[in-house]
N, C-alpha and C positions, 0 to 999 in steps of 0.2 A: 084910274083911281079906284073904281068899283072893284076891279080885279084884285088890286092890292088889299083893299078892305076885306074882301072875301077870303083871301089867303091868310090875312092876319087873324080873322075870325076862326078859320079852320085850325090854325096853330094853337090859338087859345083853347078851343074846344078839345083838341087832341091832348094838349098839355094837362088840361083839367082831368081828363080821363085816365092818364097814366098814373102809375103808382110806383113806389120805390121797392116793391116786394116781388120782383121777378115777373111782373106783368099782371098779377092778380089784383083785383080791386081790394081796397081796404075792407070793404063790407064782406067780400067773399072769404078773405083770410080770417076775419073775426068769426064768421059762421063756422068755418072749417075748424078753427082752433077751439071754439066752444064745444063743438061736437066731439072733438078728440079728447078734451079734458074730462067730459062727463061719461065717456065710453069705457072707463075702467078705473082701477084702483092704482094709486101712485105712491112712490116713495121719494124722499129727498136723497138722491144719490150723491149730491155734492152741494155744499153751502160754504162759500168762501167769503168771509166778512172782512173786507179791507186787507186781504192777503192772509188772513188766518182761517185755517180749515176748521169749521165748527159743525161739520156734518154730523158728528157723534151725538149732538143734542136731539137728533131726530131718528136715531137708530131704533128700529123696531116699530116705528109709527107707519101706519097706512093712512093715506090721505084720500078722502072721498069728496069729490066736487059734485054737488047736486045741481040740477038744472035751475033750481030756484035761487041760486047764489049762496047757499049755505055750504060751509066747508067744515069737515070733521077730520081730525087727526086722532086715530085710535091705536092704542098699544095695550093689548090685554083688556084690563078693566079701566084703564085710563082713557078718557075722552076729552079732547080739547076742541071747542067750537070756535069758528070764525066765519068770515064771508069771503067771497071772491067775485070778480067780474072781469070781463075783457072789453075794453072800451077803445074808441078811436080818439086820439089826442094829437092834433096837428100843431101843438105848441112846440116850436123848434128849440125853445130854451131848455127843455128837459130831454132832448135827443142825445143818444150816445153815439159817438163816432164809430163807424163801421158796422152798425146794426142795419139789417135789411128791413126790419119791421119796426122802426123807431116811432112810427105814428100809431102803434098799437100798445096800449098799456094792459098788462096782466096785473090786476090789482088784488092783493092779498091783505087780509086784515085779521089779526088775532089780538085781543085785548090783553091776554096773559097766557101762559107764564112768560117771563122775560125772554127766554131763548126763542119762543114762538113770535114774540113781538118783533124780533129782528127780521122775521119774514114779512112783516107788515110794510108794504110799499107799493108803489106803482111801477112795476118792473117793465123794462123794454124787452121784447122778444128778440133774442139772437137767432135762434133756429128752432124749428119744431118738426116732428114727424109723428107718426101714429104711436110711437113708443117713448119718445123723448122730447122734453121741452127745456130749452136752455134760455135763461133769463139773465139780464144785467141791470144794475142800477149804479149810478154814480151819485154818491151822497152830496147833497147840497151843503151840508154842514161842514164836514171835514174833507170832502173831496175824495174819499176812499171809494174804491170800486168793489161792489159786491156781485157775486155770481151765484145763481141758484139753478140746479139741474134737477128736474123731476123725471123719473123713469117709471113707466108702466110696469106693474107687477102682475 
């Protein structure tokens, strides 16, 4: 009986330490992703809003993610301010099927203008590298799927 209890405890501990992100802990992925996003300037290389390509709204804008959570989108003399964060969210109700990092939210918030408000969401991370971050969101309202790809410039 003691042996079975110890084995059960080991399985519980091992299961609690595993993650669904290729073996890295959620905390490590969040730290790595934070470091990646603040390490350069980014552009929206693709924004698909429920099947409609709306990337053109962000043409010419460079996105700066600062370590303090401020987000700036600058195009010449035009500057739009927002905020960002990368958080852990184990609420399975907002997970997107097929995402490796569905327990990580990449939160973007812009109060205006309208096109930038469309970026405001708690995105799930599909993939990321040092040069590209691919995000997905399934809308709770209309069920449409949005995709956002950020590329380092």
